[in-house]
C-alpha positions as CSV (number, residue, x, y, z in Angstrom):
1,X,41.1,-18.4,-5.8
2,X,39.2,-18.0,-8.6
3,X,37.1,-21.2,-9.3
4,X,34.2,-22.1,-11.8
5,X,30.7,-23.6,-11.1
6,X,30.7,-27.1,-12.5
7,X,27.7,-27.6,-14.3
8,X,27.0,-31.0,-15.4
9,X,23.5,-31.3,-18.3
10,X,22.1,-34.5,-17.0
11,X,18.8,-34.9,-19.3
12,X,15.6,-33.0,-20.8
13,X,12.9,-32.9,-18.4
14,X,11.0,-32.9,-22.2
15,X,11.1,-32.8,-26.0
16,X,8.2,-30.0,-25.3
17,X,10.4,-27.8,-23.1
18,X,14.0,-28.4,-25.3
19,X,15.1,-25.8,-22.8
20,X,14.7,-26.9,-19.7
21,X,17.2,-29.4,-18.2
22,X,18.2,-30.5,-15.0
23,X,21.8,-30.4,-14.1
24,X,24.0,-30.6,-11.4
25,X,26.3,-28.7,-9.9
26,X,29.9,-29.4,-8.5
27,X,29.6,-27.6,-5.1
28,X,26.0,-29.8,-4.0
29,X,24.7,-33.1,-5.0
30,X,21.0,-32.3,-5.0
31,X,19.7,-31.5,-9.0
32,X,17.6,-28.7,-9.7
33,X,15.9,-27.8,-12.5
34,X,16.8,-24.6,-14.0
35,X,15.6,-23.4,-17.7
36,X,18.4,-22.7,-20.2
37,X,17.4,-19.2,-21.1
38,X,18.5,-19.1,-24.9
39,X,17.9,-16.7,-27.8
40,X,18.7,-16.1,-31.0
41,X,22.0,-14.1,-30.5
42,X,23.0,-16.2,-27.7
43,X,23.9,-15.7,-23.9
44,X,26.8,-13.5,-23.0
45,X,28.9,-15.9,-21.8
46,X,31.6,-15.8,-18.3
47,X,35.0,-16.5,-20.3
48,X,34.3,-13.4,-21.6
49,X,34.4,-11.5,-18.6
50,X,36.3,-8.2,-18.9
51,X,38.2,-7.2,-15.5
52,X,38.7,-2.9,-15.0
53,X,39.8,-3.2,-11.7
54,X,39.5,0.4,-9.2
55,X,42.2,2.3,-8.9
56,X,40.7,3.5,-5.3
57,X,39.5,1.1,-3.0
58,X,37.0,3.0,-0.7
59,X,37.0,2.7,2.8
60,X,34.8,0.6,4.9
61,X,32.1,1.6,7.3
62,X,32.1,-0.9,10.4
63,X,28.4,0.3,10.4
64,X,25.8,1.2,8.0
65,X,21.7,0.4,7.3
66,X,20.6,-1.5,4.9
67,X,21.7,-0.7,1.4
68,X,23.2,2.3,1.7
69,X,27.6,1.4,1.3
70,X,28.6,-0.4,-2.1
71,X,31.6,-2.4,-2.6
72,X,34.3,-0.9,-5.0
73,X,32.7,-2.6,-8.1
74,X,30.2,-3.7,-10.6
75,X,29.0,-6.4,-13.1
76,X,27.5,-4.4,-16.5
77,X,26.3,-6.6,-19.3
78,X,25.1,-4.7,-22.5
79,X,22.5,-6.3,-24.9
80,X,21.1,-4.6,-27.7
81,X,18.6,-6.7,-31.2
82,X,21.2,-6.5,-33.7
83,X,24.4,-7.4,-32.5
84,X,22.5,-9.0,-29.1
85,X,24.8,-9.6,-25.5
86,X,28.0,-7.8,-25.4
87,X,30.9,-8.9,-23.3
88,X,30.2,-8.7,-19.3
89,X,32.7,-6.0,-17.3
90,X,33.7,-5.9,-14.1
91,X,34.5,-2.0,-13.6
92,X,34.4,0.3,-10.1
93,X,31.0,1.3,-8.8
94,X,29.8,4.1,-10.9
95,X,26.8,6.0,-12.1
96,X,25.1,4.9,-14.4
97,X,24.1,7.3,-18.4
98,X,20.4,6.2,-19.2
99,X,18.3,8.1,-22.0
100,X,15.5,10.7,-20.7
101,X,13.2,8.3,-22.6
102,X,14.7,4.7,-21.2
103,X,11.4,2.9,-21.2
104,X,12.5,1.5,-17.6
105,X,12.0,4.3,-15.9
106,X,8.6,5.3,-17.9
107,X,6.8,2.2,-18.7
108,X,8.7,0.3,-15.3
109,X,10.1,-2.6,-18.0
110,X,12.9,-4.2,-16.1
111,X,13.6,-6.4,-11.9
112,X,15.8,-7.2,-10.3
113,X,16.6,-9.8,-7.3
114,X,18.3,-9.6,-3.5
115,X,20.3,-12.3,-2.3
116,X,23.1,-12.8,0.1
117,X,27.3,-14.0,0.2
118,X,27.6,-15.6,3.5
119,X,31.5,-15.5,5.4
120,X,31.8,-18.6,7.2
121,X,33.6,-20.0,10.7
122,X,36.0,-21.0,8.3
123,X,36.5,-18.0,6.5
124,X,34.5,-19.0,3.5
125,X,32.7,-17.6,1.5
126,X,28.5,-18.5,0.3
127,X,26.2,-18.4,-1.8
128,X,23.2,-19.3,-1.0
129,X,20.6,-21.7,-3.0
130,X,21.7,-19.3,-5.9
131,X,19.9,-21.3,-8.8
132,X,17.2,-19.9,-7.5
133,X,17.3,-16.6,-7.7
134,X,18.4,-17.7,-11.4
135,X,15.1,-19.2,-12.4
136,X,13.7,-16.6,-10.6
137,X,15.2,-13.2,-12.8
138,X,14.7,-16.0,-15.7
139,X,11.4,-16.0,-15.1
140,X,10.9,-12.2,-13.8
141,X,13.2,-11.4,-18.0
142,X,10.4,-13.3,-19.8
143,X,7.2,-11.9,-18.0
144,X,8.9,-8.5,-18.9
145,X,9.6,-9.3,-22.5
146,X,13.8,-9.1,-21.6
147,X,16.2,-11.0,-23.3
148,X,17.0,-14.0,-22.4
149,X,20.3,-15.2,-20.8
150,X,22.3,-18.2,-19.7
151,X,21.4,-18.3,-15.5
152,X,25.0,-20.5,-15.3
153,X,27.1,-17.8,-17.0
154,X,25.3,-15.0,-14.7
155,X,26.0,-17.0,-11.4
156,X,29.3,-17.4,-12.1
157,X,30.0,-13.6,-13.5
158,X,28.4,-12.8,-10.0
159,X,30.9,-15.6,-8.5
160,X,33.8,-13.6,-9.5
161,X,32.8,-10.1,-8.8
162,X,32.2,-11.5,-5.2
163,X,36.1,-13.4,-5.3
164,X,37.1,-9.6,-6.5
165,X,35.2,-7.3,-3.6
166,X,35.9,-10.7,-1.3
167,X,36.7,-8.0,1.6
168,X,33.3,-6.3,1.6
169,X,31.8,-9.6,3.0
170,X,31.6,-9.0,7.3
171,X,33.1,-10.9,9.8
172,X,29.7,-11.5,10.9
173,X,27.2,-13.9,11.1
174,X,24.5,-10.9,12.0
175,X,26.0,-9.0,8.7
176,X,26.6,-10.3,5.0
177,X,26.8,-9.0,1.3
178,X,24.0,-8.6,-0.2
179,X,23.6,-9.4,-3.8
180,X,21.5,-7.2,-6.2
181,X,21.5,-8.0,-9.8
182,X,19.2,-5.6,-12.0
183,X,18.0,-6.0,-15.4
184,X,16.7,-2.8,-17.0
185,X,15.5,-1.4,-20.9
186,X,17.0,1.4,-22.3
187,X,14.8,1.3,-25.0
188,X,15.0,5.1,-26.3
189,X,11.6,5.8,-27.1
190,X,8.3,6.6,-25.4
191,X,6.8,3.8,-26.9
192,X,5.4,1.2,-24.8
193,X,7.3,-1.9,-26.8
194,X,8.9,-4.5,-26.4
195,X,12.6,-3.6,-25.7
196,X,15.8,-3.0,-28.2
197,X,18.2,-2.2,-26.1
198,X,19.0,-3.4,-22.4
199,X,21.5,-3.7,-19.1
200,X,21.7,-6.0,-16.7
201,X,24.4,-4.8,-13.7
202,X,24.8,-6.3,-10.9
203,X,25.4,-3.7,-7.4
204,X,26.6,-5.4,-4.4
205,X,26.2,-3.9,-0.5
206,X,27.3,-3.8,3.3
207,X,23.2,-5.6,5.1
208,X,22.7,-5.7,9.1
209,X,19.5,-6.0,9.6
210,X,17.0,-5.3,7.9
211,X,14.6,-3.2,9.9
212,X,15.8,-0.4,11.4
213,X,14.0,-1.1,15.4
214,X,15.2,-2.8,18.2
215,X,11.1,-4.7,18.6
216,X,11.7,-7.6,18.8
217,X,8.4,-8.7,16.5
218,X,7.2,-6.8,14.3
219,X,3.3,-4.9,13.7
220,X,1.3,-5.2,10.6
221,X,-2.0,-3.1,9.5
222,X,-4.3,-4.8,7.6
223,X,-6.9,-3.6,5.7
224,X,-8.2,-5.4,2.5
225,X,-8.6,-1.4,0.4
226,X,-5.2,-1.7,-0.7
227,X,-3.5,-4.3,-2.8
228,X,-0.5,-5.7,-3.5
229,X,-0.9,-7.8,-6.8
230,X,-3.2,-9.7,-8.6
231,X,-4.3,-12.6,-10.6
232,X,-2.9,-12.9,-14.6
233,X,0.1,-9.6,-13.0
234,X,2.6,-9.6,-12.3
235,X,3.2,-10.5,-8.4
236,X,4.8,-13.3,-9.1
237,X,8.2,-11.6,-10.5
238,X,10.5,-9.4,-9.3
239,X,9.6,-6.4,-10.5
240,X,10.6,-2.7,-9.2
241,X,6.5,-1.6,-9.8
242,X,5.5,-4.3,-7.4
243,X,6.9,-1.8,-4.3
244,X,6.8,0.8,-5.4
245,X,3.7,1.3,-5.8
246,X,3.6,-0.2,-1.8
247,X,5.0,3.2,-0.3
248,X,1.7,5.1,0.2
249,X,-0.3,1.9,2.7
250,X,3.7,1.5,4.4
251,X,3.1,4.9,5.1
252,X,-0.9,4.9,6.3
253,X,-0.1,1.6,8.6
254,X,2.9,4.2,10.2
255,X,0.4,6.9,11.2
256,X,-1.4,3.4,12.7
257,X,1.9,2.9,14.8
258,X,2.2,-0.6,12.9
259,X,6.2,-0.9,10.9
260,X,4.4,-3.3,7.7
261,X,1.8,-3.5,5.5
262,X,-0.2,-7.1,6.3
263,X,-1.3,-7.5,2.4
264,X,-4.8,-9.3,1.5
265,X,-7.0,-10.3,-0.9
266,X,-10.0,-11.2,-2.4
267,X,-13.6,-11.2,-0.5
268,X,-13.0,-13.5,2.3
269,X,-9.4,-11.2,2.8
270,X,-6.8,-14.3,2.3
271,X,-3.6,-13.4,3.6
272,X,-1.5,-13.3,0.8
273,X,2.1,-11.1,1.9
274,X,3.0,-8.7,4.8
275,X,5.4,-5.8,2.6
276,X,8.0,-7.5,1.0
277,X,7.5,-11.1,2.7
278,X,6.3,-14.6,2.5
279,X,4.4,-15.0,5.5
280,X,3.4,-18.2,7.4
281,X,1.5,-19.8,10.0
282,X,1.8,-22.4,12.9
283,X,-1.0,-22.7,14.6
284,X,-3.0,-25.6,15.1
285,X,-5.6,-26.1,12.5
286,X,-9.2,-26.7,12.2
287,X,-9.1,-30.5,11.7
288,X,-7.1,-30.0,14.8
289,X,-3.5,-31.1,13.5
290,X,-0.3,-29.0,14.3
291,X,0.9,-27.3,11.0
292,X,2.7,-24.8,9.3
293,X,1.2,-23.2,6.5
294,X,1.2,-20.5,3.7
295,X,-0.2,-18.7,0.5
296,X,0.3,-21.2,-2.4
297,X,2.1,-19.3,-5.6
298,X,-1.2,-19.2,-7.1
299,X,0.5,-16.2,-9.1
300,X,0.1,-13.5,-6.6
301,X,2.2,-14.5,-3.9
302,X,6.1,-13.9,-4.8
303,X,8.4,-18.0,-4.7
304,X,10.8,-16.7,-2.3
305,X,14.2,-18.2,-2.0
306,X,13.0,-18.5,2.2
307,X,9.8,-19.5,1.8
308,X,10.9,-22.0,-0.5
309,X,13.8,-23.5,2.1
310,X,11.4,-23.0,5.4
311,X,9.5,-25.6,3.6
312,X,11.9,-28.0,2.1
313,X,13.4,-27.9,5.6
314,X,10.3,-28.2,8.0
315,X,9.0,-31.1,5.4
316,X,12.1,-33.1,6.3
317,X,11.7,-33.0,9.5
318,X,8.4,-35.1,9.5
319,X,7.2,-33.2,12.7
320,X,4.4,-31.3,12.0
321,X,1.9,-30.9,8.4
322,X,3.3,-28.6,6.3
323,X,0.9,-27.1,3.9
324,X,1.3,-24.5,1.2
325,X,-2.7,-23.2,1.5
326,X,-5.1,-20.1,1.5
327,X,-6.2,-19.0,4.6
328,X,-8.1,-15.8,5.6
329,X,-8.1,-13.0,8.5
330,X,-11.2,-15.4,9.6
331,X,-9.6,-18.1,10.2
332,X,-6.5,-16.7,12.0
333,X,-8.9,-14.7,14.3
334,X,-10.4,-17.6,15.0
335,X,-7.9,-19.8,16.2
336,X,-6.2,-16.5,17.7
337,X,-9.1,-16.3,20.0
338,X,-9.3,-20.3,20.5
339,X,-5.7,-19.9,21.8
340,X,-4.9,-22.0,18.7
341,X,-2.6,-20.1,17.0
342,X,1.2,-21.0,17.9
343,X,3.2,-18.1,16.0
344,X,2.6,-15.9,12.9
345,X,6.5,-14.9,10.7
346,X,7.0,-13.5,7.7
347,X,10.2,-14.2,5.0
348,X,12.5,-13.1,3.2
349,X,16.3,-12.7,2.0
350,X,17.4,-9.3,3.6
351,X,14.2,-9.6,6.7
352,X,15.6,-13.8,7.1
353,X,12.7,-14.2,9.3
354,X,11.4,-12.1,11.5
355,X,7.8,-12.4,13.3
356,X,4.7,-11.1,13.7
357,X,3.9,-10.0,17.2
358,X,0.9,-7.9,16.4
359,X,-1.6,-6.7,14.2
360,X,-4.4,-3.8,13.3
361,X,-7.0,-4.8,11.6
362,X,-10.5,-4.1,10.9
363,X,-10.2,-0.6,14.3
364,X,-9.0,-3.6,16.6
365,X,-5.4,-4.1,17.5
366,X,-5.0,-8.7,17.0
367,X,-1.9,-9.6,20.3
368,X,-0.1,-12.6,18.8
369,X,1.5,-15.4,20.8
370,X,5.6,-14.6,20.0
371,X,8.5,-16.4,21.6
372,X,11.8,-14.7,21.6
373,X,13.2,-18.6,22.2
374,X,12.5,-21.8,22.0
375,X,9.7,-20.9,18.7
376,X,9.7,-22.1,15.7
377,X,10.5,-19.6,13.8
378,X,13.5,-19.5,16.1
379,X,14.6,-22.9,15.5
380,X,14.5,-22.6,11.8
381,X,16.3,-19.3,12.0
382,X,19.7,-20.9,13.2
383,X,19.2,-24.3,11.1
384,X,18.6,-22.3,8.4
385,X,22.0,-20.0,9.7
386,X,24.0,-23.0,9.7
387,X,23.3,-23.7,6.4
388,X,25.0,-19.9,5.2
389,X,27.7,-20.2,7.6
390,X,28.8,-23.3,7.0
391,X,28.6,-25.1,10.1
392,X,25.9,-27.2,8.7
393,X,27.2,-29.4,5.3
394,X,24.8,-28.1,2.7
395,X,23.8,-28.8,-1.2
396,X,22.0,-25.5,-0.8
397,X,25.7,-23.7,-0.9
398,X,27.9,-22.1,-3.3
399,X,31.9,-22.0,-2.2
400,X,32.9,-18.6,-4.1
């Protein structure tokens, strides 16, 4: 049955930031911090949601590539500077109609999010830490000069969309339903300016393995001549331009027999991200301590939800040092040479956790240690999957 999320406001975080609240959700006891976005025109409300069901449901295929088969319905919410947010609408999946001068197409004034809904062993549907996605989307919207919105209202609209298309959620541990909220400027002008009209929409697609390969560990190509993000840029926001600009390097990586790019930064060749993933090193560090380390959120790293979950989970174990610190290729090479490297892996919503087996760097192929079983990455993968599918109780999941 359909059920709203019940969010309870506890207190202001500070008088200097009156829209920053600490809240808890009825589906979990842990308190989260979120920005309750507001503007002079207010926000759309899930209570105003209009639903127009499709008259021609699609046939669901058994096996699909990631991001190629979409569900029957989509959510759209329009905004303009004169009237503010319009009522949200769930309707049949369809193409968009955009003005040829739309600034999302010309200047990249757009952003997106990505999260999953999982079918548990009890047949119930669960979202995994969706408030973190809503927070990140609000931060990206602010950076793109797109209008503010109430994250809890968007989350409830998404829940209603999932509820309508719930039959599309696979009955499988290895597949799920991917949710793609998208926010674009629809400004019909070639002037580079703050949008006066925008469209927020959400589509759903079936998701199996992100990497279409039989290899058990990824191969990466590291070359400092390409940079994914830079200080003061938008590398910490989930904007389409951060991804489209990586394609050229991606195809060069393929010419070296590698599947993804290991993005480096600065003269000391700092390790930042791998493809579209955050990166982790499990090693014995220079001080002789066992450590799980990942680069810090300094503006060039995307604050991944899986990344944060790995940090939270392993810190709770309290079995080894867990750090957010700068990592360089020199440190990696020394650790590998001295047999201090235990494992390197990437993390992301679509791929979950992917071990790294090799890196091509400065003309040399570095072979990294990798164990399919009994590794830290496999343990983390299992524990996260148990939470996502309801086998382990957690306030990180929200029932649909």
